[in-house]
N, C-alpha and C positions, 0 to 999 in steps of 0.2 A: 487365602493361601485354597483353602479345601476350596473355594465355589474353583478359581482359576486351572485346578489340578485334575479335575472334574470338565472341563469345558478343552480340555488337550488332551484328557482322555479319552471324550467325544472325536476333535476333531481326526485327533494316532488310527480311531475307529471308524469313523467316515473314509479315510485315504487306505486301512490296508485290508477294509472288507470286499468291495468288487472281488476279490481274491480268495477270498470264506463262505461268496454271499454261494450256496447253492443253483435257487430258482426264484423268478421276479416277484413273487408273491409274498419270498421272506424277501427279495430287497423293497415291498414297499410297505407292510411292518418293519424296521430297522431304518426307512430313512421316517415313520410316523413317531417309533419308539428317541432316534437319535431327535429329532423335531421340539420335540414336547421338551426330552428337559434339558433340553441347546435354547429354549424360551426357560423353561424357569428358572437357567443357573443367568442368564439375560436376566432377569429377576435380580440375582440375587445381587448381579455386578452393578444395576440401577440403583438398587439401595447401599449401595458403597460408592454411590455417588461418582464408579468411572464411566462416564456418560458410552465414551467414542467405543470400551467396548463392550460395552452392551449394546448401544447399536450395532455393535459388527457381529456379536449374538445373534439374536434377533434376525435380522435380516438373514441372516448363513442362513439360520434354523428352520429360520421358515420359509426359505429355496428347498434349500430337503422336504420338508414336512411339505409342502404343495407338490413334490414332483415323488412322493409316493403314491399322485393316485391318476398319474401319467402313466400309462403301460409301455411305454415309450422309453421312457427314460428306466426303464428296469432290470436292461441286462444290451452285454455290445459294450460297442464304445463312449455309447452316452453317461454307463452309470461309473464307468472310469473316469470320464472325464468329470461329473457334477460331483464325486465321492471328492475325487484330489482337490479342485478344488473350493470346493465347503468344506473340505477336510480342512481343506489348509488355512481359511479363513479361522475357522473355531481357534485351530490352532495358534494364530499369531495372534489373540483374542485373550487364547490362556495363560502362555507362554508372555502377553506384556504387562497382564493386573499381580508378575510372581515380585512381591517383595512394602518396603512397605509405599504406601500409598499418603502424600503430603497436603495436607492440612493448614489451612491458612487459618492461623489461630489471630485473630483481632483482638483490642481489647476493649470493654465495651466505651458504648462517645459515652458522655456530660447527658445529664436531662436537660435538654435547656426549656424553659421555665419560662 
């Protein structure tokens, strides 16, 4: 549950960060930090066999991280659009992974000699 909460918080932060971030330099650092934290959370999802949530988290986090290197995406409408889209993707991945994860438990098959 903690890993899902981390992804939800990252998603919410990305959606509100354009209103809080004072400069393009800070926006770049924000992108890099959120991107790395998102990838680490995606690895934790993958370890728990939450495959589509992990994939969505990896894609959104990679796009956020790479956008930190593109100066044009660190200000104005580009920053707002990018933050809303990828923040929403992280939010969806986090919310959908709350709750009990149903795993199939199968009895061991008999040995064939």
